[in-house]
C-alpha positions as CSV (number, residue, x, y, z in Angstrom):
1,M,-0.1,-0.1,0.0
2,P,1.4,3.3,-1.1
3,T,0.2,5.0,2.1
4,T,1.2,2.8,5.4
5,I,-1.9,3.9,7.2
6,T,0.1,4.9,11.0
7,P,-2.2,6.5,14.1
8,E,-0.6,9.9,12.8
9,R,-1.5,9.7,9.0
10,L,-5.0,8.8,10.6
11,T,-4.6,12.1,12.2
12,T,-5.4,14.2,9.6
13,L,-8.4,12.1,8.5
14,F,-9.8,11.8,12.2
15,R,-8.4,15.6,12.9
16,P,-9.6,17.7,9.7
17,R,-9.1,21.4,9.2
18,T,-12.1,21.8,6.4
19,V,-14.5,19.0,4.9
20,A,-16.4,18.9,1.6
21,L,-19.3,16.9,1.6
22,V,-19.2,15.9,-2.0
23,G,-23.0,14.7,-3.4
24,A,-24.4,17.4,-1.1
25,S,-28.3,17.0,-2.1
26,N,-31.3,18.7,-0.6
27,K,-33.5,15.4,-1.5
28,S,-30.7,13.5,0.2
29,V,-31.2,12.5,3.9
30,F,-27.4,11.5,4.1
31,S,-26.2,14.8,3.1
32,A,-29.0,16.7,5.6
33,T,-28.1,14.6,8.4
34,A,-24.2,15.4,7.8
35,Y,-23.9,19.2,6.9
36,Q,-26.6,19.4,10.3
37,N,-24.1,18.0,12.2
38,L,-21.5,20.1,11.1
39,V,-23.6,23.0,11.9
40,R,-24.1,22.3,15.5
41,F,-20.8,21.3,16.2
42,G,-19.6,25.1,14.9
43,F,-18.0,24.0,11.4
44,S,-20.4,25.8,9.4
45,E,-17.7,28.4,8.2
46,R,-14.8,25.4,7.8
47,T,-17.2,23.2,5.5
48,Y,-18.0,23.1,1.9
49,L,-21.0,21.4,-0.6
50,V,-20.1,20.0,-3.8
51,N,-22.6,20.0,-6.4
52,K,-21.9,18.6,-9.9
53,R,-24.4,21.1,-11.0
54,G,-24.0,24.1,-8.7
55,T,-27.2,24.4,-7.0
56,E,-27.7,26.2,-4.0
57,T,-28.0,23.1,-0.8
58,H,-28.9,23.3,2.4
59,G,-29.1,26.9,1.9
60,Q,-25.6,27.5,1.1
61,R,-24.0,28.1,-2.2
62,T,-22.4,24.7,-3.9
63,F,-19.2,24.1,-6.0
64,T,-19.1,22.0,-8.4
65,T,-16.0,20.3,-8.2
66,C,-13.7,20.1,-5.3
67,G,-10.6,22.4,-7.5
68,E,-13.2,25.1,-7.0
69,I,-13.0,24.9,-3.5
70,P,-10.8,28.4,-2.3
71,V,-9.3,26.5,0.5
72,P,-6.9,23.4,1.0
73,V,-9.2,20.5,2.0
74,D,-8.2,18.1,4.6
75,L,-11.4,15.9,4.0
76,A,-14.0,14.7,1.1
77,Y,-16.6,13.2,2.7
78,L,-18.6,11.3,-0.6
79,M,-22.0,10.6,-0.8
80,V,-22.3,9.8,-4.2
81,P,-23.7,6.7,-6.2
82,Q,-21.0,3.8,-6.4
83,A,-20.6,4.8,-10.2
84,G,-19.4,8.0,-9.9
85,T,-17.4,7.1,-6.9
86,L,-13.9,6.9,-8.7
87,D,-14.5,9.6,-10.5
88,A,-15.0,11.9,-7.2
89,L,-12.5,10.4,-5.8
90,T,-10.3,11.7,-9.0
91,D,-11.1,15.5,-8.4
92,A,-10.8,15.4,-4.8
93,H,-7.5,14.1,-5.5
94,S,-6.7,17.2,-8.1
95,A,-7.6,19.7,-5.0
96,G,-5.0,18.1,-2.9
97,V,-7.4,16.0,-0.8
98,R,-6.0,13.3,0.9
99,N,-8.4,11.5,2.8
100,A,-12.0,10.1,1.8
101,V,-15.1,8.9,3.4
102,I,-17.2,6.8,1.7
103,L,-20.6,6.2,2.4
104,S,-22.1,4.4,-0.3
105,A,-22.8,0.4,-0.4
106,G,-22.7,-2.1,-3.0
107,Y,-19.2,-3.4,-2.6
108,G,-17.5,-5.9,-0.9
109,E,-20.9,-7.6,0.7
110,A,-22.3,-7.5,-2.4
111,G,-21.0,-10.8,-3.9
112,A,-18.6,-11.3,-6.4
113,S,-19.5,-8.4,-8.6
114,G,-19.0,-6.2,-5.0
115,R,-16.0,-7.1,-4.5
116,R,-14.4,-6.7,-7.8
117,A,-15.7,-3.1,-7.3
118,E,-14.4,-2.9,-4.3
119,A,-10.9,-4.1,-5.3
120,D,-11.1,-1.4,-7.9
121,L,-11.8,1.5,-5.3
122,M,-8.9,0.6,-3.4
123,A,-6.6,0.5,-6.4
124,H,-7.4,3.7,-6.9
125,A,-6.9,5.2,-3.8
126,Q,-3.9,3.9,-3.3
127,S,-2.8,5.3,-6.9
128,L,-3.7,8.9,-5.5
129,D,-1.8,8.0,-2.7
130,M,-5.1,8.4,-0.5
131,I,-6.6,6.5,2.5
132,V,-10.3,5.7,2.6
133,L,-12.9,4.7,5.5
134,G,-15.2,2.8,4.1
135,P,-17.3,2.4,1.7
136,N,-20.9,1.4,3.0
137,M,-20.8,3.0,6.2
138,L,-21.5,6.6,7.6
139,G,-18.8,8.5,8.8
140,F,-17.3,9.3,12.3
141,A,-17.4,12.1,15.2
142,N,-14.7,13.6,16.4
143,F,-16.3,14.9,20.1
144,V,-12.2,16.1,21.4
145,D,-12.0,18.6,18.5
146,G,-15.9,19.6,17.5
147,V,-16.0,18.2,14.0
148,A,-18.8,15.8,12.6
149,P,-19.0,14.6,9.5
150,T,-21.7,11.5,9.7
151,S,-24.9,11.3,8.6
152,I,-26.0,10.0,11.8
153,P,-27.4,12.5,13.9
154,V,-25.1,13.5,17.3
155,S,-24.7,16.2,19.6
156,P,-22.1,17.9,20.4
157,H,-20.4,17.4,23.8
158,A,-17.6,18.1,25.6
159,G,-14.6,15.6,24.5
160,G,-14.7,12.6,26.3
161,S,-13.0,9.4,27.2
162,I,-14.7,6.4,25.3
163,G,-13.4,5.5,21.6
164,L,-16.8,3.8,20.0
165,L,-16.1,1.8,16.7
166,S,-19.3,0.1,15.2
167,Q,-18.4,-1.9,11.9
168,S,-23.1,-1.0,12.0
169,G,-23.4,2.7,11.3
170,A,-27.1,2.4,11.8
171,S,-26.4,0.8,15.3
172,S,-23.7,3.3,16.4
173,A,-27.2,5.6,16.5
174,A,-28.7,3.9,19.6
175,M,-24.7,3.4,21.4
176,A,-24.5,7.1,21.4
177,D,-27.6,7.6,22.6
178,F,-27.2,5.2,25.2
179,A,-23.6,6.6,26.1
180,A,-25.0,9.8,26.5
181,M,-27.8,8.5,28.8
182,I,-25.4,6.9,31.3
183,G,-22.7,9.9,31.3
184,A,-20.6,8.0,29.1
185,D,-18.7,11.1,27.0
186,L,-17.2,10.1,23.7
187,S,-14.1,10.9,22.6
188,Y,-14.9,9.6,18.7
189,M,-17.1,7.7,17.4
190,V,-16.0,5.7,14.2
191,T,-18.2,3.6,11.6
192,L,-16.4,1.5,9.7
193,G,-18.0,-0.1,6.9
194,N,-16.4,-2.2,5.2
195,E,-13.0,-1.7,6.3
196,A,-11.7,-2.1,2.3
197,M,-8.6,-0.3,3.6
198,I,-8.7,1.2,7.1
199,T,-9.6,-1.3,9.3
200,A,-10.7,-1.5,13.1
201,G,-7.2,-2.6,14.0
202,H,-5.9,0.6,12.7
203,V,-8.6,2.6,14.3
204,L,-8.1,1.1,17.2
205,D,-4.3,1.6,17.0
206,F,-5.0,5.9,16.4
207,L,-7.3,5.7,19.8
208,V,-4.4,3.8,21.6
209,E,-2.3,6.4,21.2
210,D,-4.5,9.5,21.2
211,D,-4.4,11.0,24.8
212,S,-8.0,11.9,25.1
213,T,-9.3,8.5,24.8
214,K,-8.9,6.0,28.3
215,A,-11.0,2.8,26.8
216,I,-12.3,2.2,23.4
217,A,-15.6,0.4,23.0
218,I,-16.3,-1.9,20.1
219,F,-18.9,-3.5,18.1
220,M,-17.8,-5.7,15.3
221,E,-18.8,-8.9,13.4
222,T,-15.7,-10.0,11.6
223,I,-11.5,-8.9,12.4
224,R,-10.2,-8.1,8.8
225,D,-7.2,-7.1,9.5
226,P,-5.5,-9.5,12.6
227,E,-2.0,-8.8,12.7
228,T,-2.5,-5.1,12.8
229,F,-5.8,-5.6,15.4
230,R,-3.1,-7.7,17.7
231,R,-0.6,-5.3,17.3
232,A,-2.6,-2.7,18.3
233,A,-4.7,-4.7,21.2
234,L,-1.4,-5.3,22.8
235,N,-0.4,-1.7,22.3
236,A,-3.7,-0.7,24.3
237,A,-2.2,-3.9,27.4
238,A,1.3,-2.0,27.5
239,K,-0.7,1.3,28.2
240,G,-3.9,0.4,30.7
241,K,-6.0,1.3,27.9
242,A,-9.1,-1.2,28.2
243,I,-10.7,-2.7,25.2
244,V,-14.2,-4.2,25.2
245,V,-15.9,-5.7,22.5
246,L,-19.4,-6.8,21.4
247,K,-18.7,-9.3,19.3
248,A,-21.3,-10.7,17.0
249,G,-21.5,-14.1,14.5
250,S,-21.6,-16.7,17.8
251,S,-24.5,-18.2,16.1
252,E,-25.0,-19.4,12.8
253,L,-27.5,-17.4,12.0
254,S,-25.5,-13.8,13.0
255,A,-22.5,-15.3,11.0
256,R,-24.6,-15.6,8.0
257,T,-26.5,-12.1,8.7
258,A,-23.2,-10.5,9.0
259,A,-21.7,-11.7,5.6
260,A,-25.1,-9.7,3.9
261,H,-24.3,-6.7,6.2
262,T,-20.7,-6.2,5.3
263,G,-19.4,-9.1,3.7
264,A,-17.7,-10.2,6.8
265,L,-16.8,-13.9,7.7
266,V,-16.8,-13.7,11.3
267,G,-14.5,-16.7,12.2
268,D,-14.6,-19.5,15.0
269,D,-16.2,-18.0,18.2
270,R,-14.5,-19.8,20.4
271,V,-10.5,-19.5,19.1
272,I,-11.9,-15.3,18.8
273,D,-12.4,-15.7,22.7
274,A,-9.2,-17.5,23.3
275,V,-7.4,-14.4,21.0
276,F,-9.1,-12.2,22.9
277,R,-8.2,-13.2,26.2
278,E,-4.5,-13.0,25.1
279,L,-4.5,-9.3,23.9
280,G,-6.5,-8.9,27.6
281,I,-9.7,-7.6,25.5
282,I,-12.6,-7.7,27.3
283,R,-15.5,-9.3,25.5
284,V,-19.7,-9.0,26.5
285,D,-23.0,-9.8,25.0
286,S,-24.8,-6.2,24.7
287,I,-24.8,-3.1,24.1
288,E,-25.4,-2.0,27.4
289,D,-22.6,-3.8,28.8
290,M,-20.3,-2.7,26.3
291,L,-20.7,0.9,27.0
292,I,-21.3,0.7,31.0
293,T,-17.7,-1.3,31.0
294,A,-15.5,1.3,28.7
295,N,-16.9,3.7,30.6
296,T,-16.3,2.5,34.2
297,A,-12.7,1.6,32.4
298,A,-12.2,4.3,31.4
299,V,-12.4,5.7,35.3
300,I,-11.3,3.5,37.3
301,G,-8.3,2.0,35.2
302,R,-6.7,-1.4,36.3
303,L,-6.9,-3.1,39.5
304,D,-4.4,-3.8,42.0
305,R,-6.5,-7.2,43.6
306,P,-9.6,-9.0,42.0
307,G,-12.0,-8.4,45.3
308,I,-14.9,-6.2,45.0
309,G,-15.8,-4.5,48.7
310,I,-19.6,-3.6,48.8
311,A,-21.1,-0.6,50.6
312,S,-24.8,-0.3,50.2
313,I,-27.9,2.0,51.7
314,S,-30.0,-1.3,50.8
315,G,-29.9,-4.7,52.1
316,G,-32.0,-5.9,49.3
317,A,-29.8,-4.9,46.7
318,C,-26.5,-6.6,48.6
319,D,-28.9,-9.6,48.6
320,I,-28.9,-9.1,44.3
321,I,-25.4,-8.0,44.2
322,A,-24.5,-11.8,45.9
323,D,-26.3,-13.5,43.8
324,R,-25.3,-11.8,40.7
325,A,-21.6,-12.2,41.7
326,Q,-21.9,-16.1,41.6
327,D,-23.4,-15.9,38.5
328,F,-20.4,-13.6,37.3
329,G,-18.0,-15.0,39.0
330,A,-17.1,-11.9,40.5
331,E,-15.0,-12.1,44.4
332,L,-16.6,-10.6,47.2
333,P,-14.0,-11.7,49.9
334,N,-14.5,-11.9,53.4
335,L,-13.1,-8.7,55.5
336,A,-10.2,-8.8,57.2
337,P,-10.2,-8.4,61.5
338,Q,-8.6,-5.5,60.8
339,T,-11.1,-4.2,58.7
340,R,-13.7,-6.0,61.0
341,S,-12.3,-4.4,63.8
342,T,-12.3,-0.7,62.0
343,M,-15.7,-1.0,61.4
344,E,-16.7,-2.0,64.9
345,E,-15.5,1.2,66.1
346,F,-18.5,3.3,64.4
347,F,-21.0,1.1,62.9
348,S,-24.3,0.8,64.2
349,S,-24.7,-2.1,66.9
350,Y,-27.7,-4.0,64.8
351,G,-25.9,-4.0,61.7
352,T,-23.8,-7.3,60.6
353,I,-20.3,-6.1,59.5
354,Q,-19.7,-8.4,56.2
355,N,-19.3,-8.0,52.7
356,P,-21.9,-7.0,50.7
357,L,-22.2,-4.3,53.5
358,D,-25.5,-3.2,54.2
359,V,-25.0,-0.2,56.4
360,T,-28.6,0.2,57.3
361,G,-30.7,3.3,58.2
362,A,-28.0,4.2,60.5
363,A,-25.8,5.9,57.6
364,V,-29.0,8.3,57.0
365,I,-28.7,9.5,60.1
366,D,-25.3,9.7,60.9
367,T,-24.0,9.9,56.8
368,S,-20.2,9.2,58.1
369,I,-21.0,5.9,58.8
370,F,-21.0,5.4,54.5
371,T,-17.8,7.9,54.4
372,K,-15.6,5.8,57.8
373,S,-17.3,2.9,55.7
374,I,-16.1,3.3,52.3
375,E,-12.5,4.3,53.5
376,A,-12.5,1.1,55.8
377,L,-13.2,-1.3,53.0
378,S,-10.5,0.5,50.5
379,K,-7.8,-0.6,53.1
380,D,-9.1,-4.5,53.0
381,P,-5.9,-6.4,51.7
382,S,-8.2,-7.9,49.2
383,I,-10.3,-5.5,47.6
384,G,-9.4,-3.8,44.6
385,V,-12.5,-1.8,43.8
386,V,-15.0,-0.5,46.1
387,A,-18.9,0.2,44.5
388,V,-21.5,2.3,46.5
389,V,-24.6,1.6,46.3
390,S,-27.5,4.3,46.8
391,S,-29.6,6.4,44.8
392,I,-29.3,9.4,42.3
393,P,-31.3,12.3,41.4
394,W,-32.9,12.2,38.2
395,E,-34.9,15.7,37.8
396,D,-34.5,18.9,39.4
397,D,-37.9,18.8,40.9
398,G,-36.6,20.9,44.1
399,P,-34.5,20.0,47.1
400,F,-32.6,16.7,46.2
401,M,-33.4,14.6,50.0
402,G,-30.2,12.4,49.8
403,I,-27.8,15.3,49.4
404,N,-26.3,14.5,52.6
405,I,-25.7,11.1,51.8
406,V,-24.2,11.8,48.1
407,N,-21.6,14.3,49.8
408,A,-20.8,11.8,52.5
409,I,-19.9,8.9,49.7
410,G,-18.2,11.3,47.6
411,E,-15.6,12.1,51.0
412,G,-15.4,8.6,51.3
413,I,-14.4,8.3,47.4
414,A,-11.6,10.8,48.0
415,K,-10.3,9.1,51.1
416,A,-10.4,5.9,49.5
417,K,-7.0,4.0,48.7
418,V,-8.6,1.9,45.8
419,P,-10.6,3.1,43.0
420,T,-14.4,3.6,43.9
421,V,-17.9,3.6,42.4
422,F,-21.0,5.0,42.6
423,V,-23.2,2.5,41.8
424,N,-27.2,3.6,41.3
425,Q,-29.6,0.3,41.8
426,V,-31.2,1.1,37.9
427,L,-30.6,2.0,35.0
428,Q,-31.8,5.6,35.1
429,P,-30.2,8.1,32.7
430,N,-27.9,9.9,34.4
431,S,-29.1,13.8,33.7
432,D,-27.5,17.0,33.8
433,Y,-29.0,17.7,37.0
434,T,-27.3,14.4,37.9
435,K,-24.3,14.9,37.1
436,K,-24.2,18.7,38.2
437,I,-24.7,17.0,42.0
438,M,-22.3,14.6,41.6
439,A,-19.7,16.5,40.5
440,E,-20.5,18.7,43.3
441,A,-19.9,16.3,45.5
442,G,-16.9,14.7,44.1
443,V,-18.3,11.6,42.7
444,P,-16.9,10.8,39.4
445,L,-18.5,8.0,38.1
446,V,-21.9,6.6,38.4
447,V,-22.4,2.9,36.9
448,P,-26.3,2.0,36.7
449,G,-28.0,-1.3,37.2
450,L,-26.8,-3.4,40.1
451,R,-26.2,-6.4,37.6
452,S,-24.5,-4.4,35.3
453,A,-22.3,-2.8,38.0
454,V,-21.0,-6.2,39.1
455,L,-20.5,-7.5,35.4
456,A,-18.3,-4.5,34.9
457,L,-15.8,-4.6,37.9
458,K,-16.1,-8.5,37.6
459,K,-14.8,-8.0,33.8
460,I,-12.7,-5.2,34.6
461,S,-10.9,-7.5,37.7
462,D,-10.3,-10.3,35.1
463,W,-8.9,-8.2,32.7
464,S,-6.2,-6.3,35.5
465,E,-5.3,-10.0,35.8
466,R,-5.3,-10.4,32.6
467,L,-2.6,-7.6,32.0
468,R,-0.4,-9.1,34.6
469,A,0.0,-12.2,32.5
470,I,0.3,-10.5,28.9
471,T,3.5,-8.8,30.5
472,E,4.4,-12.4,31.6
473,A,4.0,-14.0,28.5
474,S,6.1,-10.7,26.4
475,A,9.0,-12.4,28.6
476,H,8.4,-16.7,27.6
477,I,10.7,-17.1,24.7
478,P,9.9,-20.0,23.0
479,A,12.2,-22.6,22.8
480,E,14.6,-23.6,19.5
481,F,14.0,-26.6,17.7
482,T,16.1,-28.9,15.5
483,L,13.6,-28.9,12.8
484,P,12.7,-31.6,9.8
485,P,13.5,-29.8,6.7
486,S,10.6,-28.5,4.5
487,D,10.9,-31.0,1.5
488,V,8.9,-33.6,4.3
489,R,6.2,-31.2,5.4
490,R,3.8,-33.0,3.5
491,G,0.4,-34.7,4.0
492,R,-0.1,-36.8,7.2
493,W,2.5,-38.6,8.8
494,S,2.5,-41.6,10.6
495,E,2.1,-41.8,14.4
496,S,6.0,-43.4,15.1
497,T,7.1,-40.3,12.3
498,A,5.1,-38.4,14.9
499,R,6.6,-39.4,17.4
500,D,10.0,-38.9,16.5
501,L,9.2,-35.8,15.7
502,L,8.0,-34.9,19.6
503,A,10.8,-36.8,21.0
504,D,13.7,-34.4,19.0
505,A,11.8,-31.6,20.5
506,G,12.2,-32.9,24.0
507,I,8.4,-33.9,24.9
508,P,8.5,-37.2,26.5
509,V,7.2,-39.9,24.6
510,V,6.2,-43.5,25.6
511,P,9.4,-45.9,24.4
512,A,8.5,-47.9,21.2
513,T,9.8,-49.9,18.9
514,L,9.0,-50.1,15.1
515,A,8.4,-53.8,14.2
516,T,8.0,-55.1,10.1
517,T,8.1,-58.5,11.4
518,A,6.6,-60.7,14.0
519,D,10.1,-61.4,15.2
520,Q,11.1,-57.9,15.9
521,A,7.4,-57.5,17.8
522,V,8.7,-60.5,20.1
523,D,12.2,-59.3,20.3
524,A,10.9,-55.6,21.2
525,A,8.2,-57.0,23.7
526,A,10.6,-58.9,25.3
527,E,13.2,-55.6,25.9
528,F,10.0,-54.1,27.8
529,D,9.6,-57.0,29.9
530,C,5.9,-56.2,30.9
531,P,2.5,-56.4,28.7
532,V,3.0,-54.2,25.8
533,V,0.6,-52.4,23.0
534,L,0.6,-53.2,19.7
535,K,-0.9,-50.6,16.8
536,I,-0.7,-50.6,13.0
537,V,1.4,-47.9,11.8
538,S,0.1,-46.2,8.6
539,P,-0.3,-42.3,7.6
540,D,-3.7,-43.5,5.9
541,I,-5.0,-45.0,9.4
542,L,-6.5,-42.3,11.8
543,H,-8.5,-44.2,13.9
544,K,-6.5,-47.5,14.3
545,S,-9.1,-48.7,17.3
546,D,-11.9,-48.2,14.4
547,I,-10.8,-51.0,12.1
548,G,-9.1,-53.5,14.6
549,G,-5.5,-51.9,14.6
550,V,-4.9,-51.6,18.2
551,H,-4.3,-54.5,20.5
552,L,-3.4,-53.9,24.2
553,N,-2.2,-55.7,27.3
554,V,-0.8,-58.3,25.0
555,I,1.0,-60.9,26.8
556,G,3.6,-63.2,25.5
557,E,5.4,-64.8,22.4
558,E,2.5,-66.2,21.0
559,A,0.4,-64.0,21.8
560,I,2.6,-60.8,20.5
561,R,3.1,-63.0,16.6
562,E,-1.0,-63.2,17.0
563,S,-2.1,-59.3,17.5
564,F,0.9,-58.8,14.9
565,A,-1.0,-60.7,12.4
566,S,-4.2,-59.4,13.6
567,V,-3.4,-55.7,13.2
568,L,-1.6,-56.0,9.7
569,A,-4.8,-58.5,8.8
570,S,-6.8,-55.3,10.1
571,A,-5.1,-52.8,7.7
572,A,-5.2,-54.6,4.7
573,K,-9.0,-54.0,4.7
574,V,-8.4,-49.7,4.4
575,R,-7.9,-49.8,0.6
576,G,-4.8,-48.0,-0.3
577,A,-3.6,-47.5,3.1
578,H,0.4,-47.3,2.9
579,I,1.3,-49.5,5.7
580,E,4.5,-49.0,7.7
581,G,5.0,-51.6,10.1
582,V,3.7,-52.3,13.9
583,L,4.3,-50.2,16.3
584,V,5.5,-51.6,19.7
585,S,5.6,-50.0,23.4
586,P,5.1,-51.1,26.7
587,M,1.0,-50.9,28.5
588,R,0.5,-48.4,30.5
589,S,-2.0,-48.5,33.7
590,S,-5.0,-46.6,34.2
591,A,-4.1,-42.8,34.8
592,T,-5.5,-39.3,33.8
593,E,-5.3,-38.6,29.5
594,L,-5.2,-35.3,28.3
595,L,-5.6,-34.5,24.6
596,L,-3.0,-31.5,23.2
597,G,-4.0,-30.2,20.1
598,V,-3.0,-27.7,17.6
599,V,-4.6,-26.0,14.9
600,H,-3.3,-23.3,12.5
601,D,-6.1,-21.0,12.1
602,P,-6.5,-19.0,9.1
603,Q,-6.8,-16.0,10.6
604,W,-4.5,-15.9,14.3
605,G,-1.7,-18.9,12.9
606,P,-1.4,-21.7,15.8
607,I,-4.3,-21.9,18.5
608,L,-3.6,-24.9,21.3
609,A,-6.3,-27.1,23.0
610,V,-5.9,-28.5,26.1
611,G,-8.6,-31.3,27.1
612,L,-9.7,-34.3,29.1
613,G,-8.3,-36.9,26.6
614,G,-8.3,-40.4,25.7
615,I,-11.7,-42.0,24.4
616,F,-13.7,-39.3,25.9
617,V,-12.4,-36.1,24.5
618,E,-15.5,-35.8,22.1
619,V,-17.8,-36.8,24.8
620,L,-16.8,-34.2,27.6
621,A,-16.3,-31.4,25.0
622,D,-14.1,-30.3,27.6
623,S,-11.1,-27.9,27.0
624,A,-9.6,-24.5,26.8
625,L,-8.0,-22.5,24.2
626,T,-5.1,-20.2,23.8
627,A,-3.5,-18.1,20.8
628,L,0.5,-19.2,21.0
629,P,3.3,-19.5,22.2
630,V,2.1,-20.3,26.1
631,S,4.2,-19.8,28.9
632,P,4.6,-22.5,31.8
633,N,1.9,-20.3,34.1
634,R,-0.1,-19.3,31.3
635,A,-0.6,-23.5,30.8
636,K,-1.6,-24.3,34.6
637,T,-4.2,-21.1,33.5
638,L,-5.6,-23.3,30.8
639,L,-5.7,-26.7,33.2
640,N,-7.6,-24.6,35.3
641,Q,-10.3,-23.7,33.2
642,L,-11.2,-27.2,32.2
643,R,-14.2,-28.7,34.1
644,G,-12.8,-31.6,34.9
645,A,-9.7,-30.4,36.0
646,A,-9.5,-32.1,39.8
647,V,-9.4,-35.4,38.5
648,L,-5.3,-34.0,37.5
649,D,-5.2,-34.2,41.6
650,G,-5.9,-37.5,42.0
651,V,-8.8,-39.7,42.1
652,R,-10.1,-42.9,43.6
653,G,-6.6,-43.6,44.9
654,G,-4.3,-42.4,41.5
655,A,-1.5,-39.7,41.8
656,A,-1.9,-36.3,41.6
657,A,0.0,-34.8,38.5
658,D,2.9,-32.4,38.9
659,R,0.9,-29.5,37.3
660,D,5.0,-28.3,37.0
661,R,6.2,-30.5,34.9
662,L,2.7,-31.1,33.1
663,A,2.8,-27.3,32.2
664,E,6.1,-27.3,31.1
665,V,5.3,-30.0,28.7
666,I,2.2,-28.2,27.3
667,S,4.4,-25.1,26.6
668,R,6.9,-27.0,24.7
669,V,4.3,-28.4,22.8
670,G,3.3,-25.0,21.7
671,D,6.9,-24.1,21.5
672,L,6.8,-26.5,18.7
673,A,4.0,-25.9,16.9
674,V,5.3,-22.1,17.0
675,A,8.8,-22.9,15.3
676,L,7.2,-25.0,12.7
677,G,5.3,-22.8,11.2
678,P,2.7,-22.1,8.6
679,D,3.5,-25.2,7.1
680,L,1.9,-27.1,10.3
681,A,-1.7,-27.9,9.4
682,S,-3.1,-29.9,12.7
683,L,-0.4,-31.1,15.5
684,E,-2.5,-33.6,17.8
685,I,-1.0,-35.5,21.2
686,N,-4.2,-37.8,22.2
687,P,-3.7,-39.1,24.9
688,L,-1.2,-37.2,26.6
689,H,-0.4,-39.9,29.7
690,I,-0.1,-38.1,33.1
691,D,0.9,-40.4,36.0
692,G,2.4,-38.4,38.6
693,S,5.5,-37.1,37.4
694,R,5.6,-39.1,34.8
695,I,4.3,-37.6,31.9
696,E,4.0,-39.1,28.2
697,A,2.9,-39.0,25.0
698,L,0.8,-42.2,23.6
699,D,0.0,-41.7,20.4
700,A,0.2,-38.3,18.2
701,V,-0.9,-37.2,14.8
702,V,0.7,-34.4,12.5
703,E,-0.8,-33.4,9.1
704,W,0.6,-30.6,7.2
705,K,-0.9,-27.9,5.0
706,D,1.1,-29.6,1.6
707,Q,-1.0,-32.4,0.7
708,S,0.9,-33.5,-2.4
């Protein structure tokens, strides 16, 4: 691409000094709305209307071309039909314009012909060294500098701290309205459309570098440029800026809808979940939770501890919060003895000192109970954030009777040692009157709704923990390996060849010998001096047990010879299968078994799955995913995510797994997959046999992308 899209380059797009509305028309609601927005934002004198007929539009004179505009123009806002877009770009370029916003649809979302038109559009823009936002979108609003070239009605306000990105232009209007309702002031609102040139990752990178933006909320159906998005997300994590994403497409129907909307391919939802965790991205499932969580994160930032302390004017609210905390897995820690001792000095004799804390009606009479409770909770060694539940004024209908309580809470917030938020019990609008009262009391944030507050604080707590893990992961240096030459990385490998790859990489495998005759099988079994397993070895037979190609617990020479002949005979029935021989290995006793599987995702590269393995992997469907590489500590976290993780601690007298050793093995498998690079299609160890500290791969499959 001739022009590299950097945050610095995007500044000329998102912070224009002048705007040309190209295709301005009195008949177009898109034109009228965009012009009215610019007028309301005080930008009318720097807005120029281009109409090829030169007719008066929106009560203003127009120019027939961008070249007629008497001043340099930073941004061309193109509202022309698709057929005229290339000419409009050429005209804008001839006038020195380097940035364009393109509204018209009928491109990548409209099938093969649309994709060809989009490719032509981008090739033309690149030849002109112009950058393009869109097509098939509705512009953007910059609330920081007061410029809103968008066909979505927006109201001016002081620049806020939330950057909002959306692949749906129409939904952005509702998002902006809800943000205003809860007092989440936006810094930017950007609709993305088809992202033919400027992607969500590019805009995210711009917002991460923007000083006024403290958190970013994103509604998306797909991630079109994964590597740019990954770099921007990791930069946000390094800067402690939360990214809160509402990602559509988890259902088959929504995936089809997304494809029809912007030509988006939504990707595997479990992989997206895993990647988001690795990038420190907070994922939610509603517009309300997205904006409430982003607004909360923008104010309180990352937390030092996961515990949430609750002080409430309502005992009923305490009950609701406790229930939602259980639902979401939020941590409401028991109070430390010192905290309880401190509270006993001022707390009501009929109150119960616990978390959540009902300050009782005594706090209405003595509002200092609120102040002292907040301060005491904030000093508890397990609490990283305090939430204070009360009511807020909505309308200015006379003196607010709860002002003393609000002031006391404000005093507590000022004295608190950890971030503290005010929680309203319901999803009530945060009106201008509310903002005035709260600002005067020193309350920087009101989180609407008990459920929303618990979820937001839980998400932010998890995000804070993930940031620490990301820092640790960046310090993980993947191991180096001697790899097989590229000319043999083809097709599917047999178990024997896959075993050699693992063993050479330092991954423990069960001892085994490849036998091509019955005599060799007998000799191999004698070396092991225990019951053995005989398995057919063929790159063309993946499920060996299904065809009778595996014999277990074989003892004695005669039995070994019979089993050898039997597995060969079973394999001979598989038409076209290439037989390498029979693998002889010692029989292992019953123990815990895991599956380790790596697949190469087309968007995100190698993805590792860890799950309960053996014959139960498909039945239990209990697995955890992660992008690679993975550190040993991260591997331990994956194990803890399994529903059946308790089996690793030993069941019915079985030995507990050496989790440290197991985590090292998992990490090394991940490092090997990374080293093998994009040639690798999949690598699977099933089962990984775990008997205390003895950990061995009992079977393995390796498949390469080149199937020749």
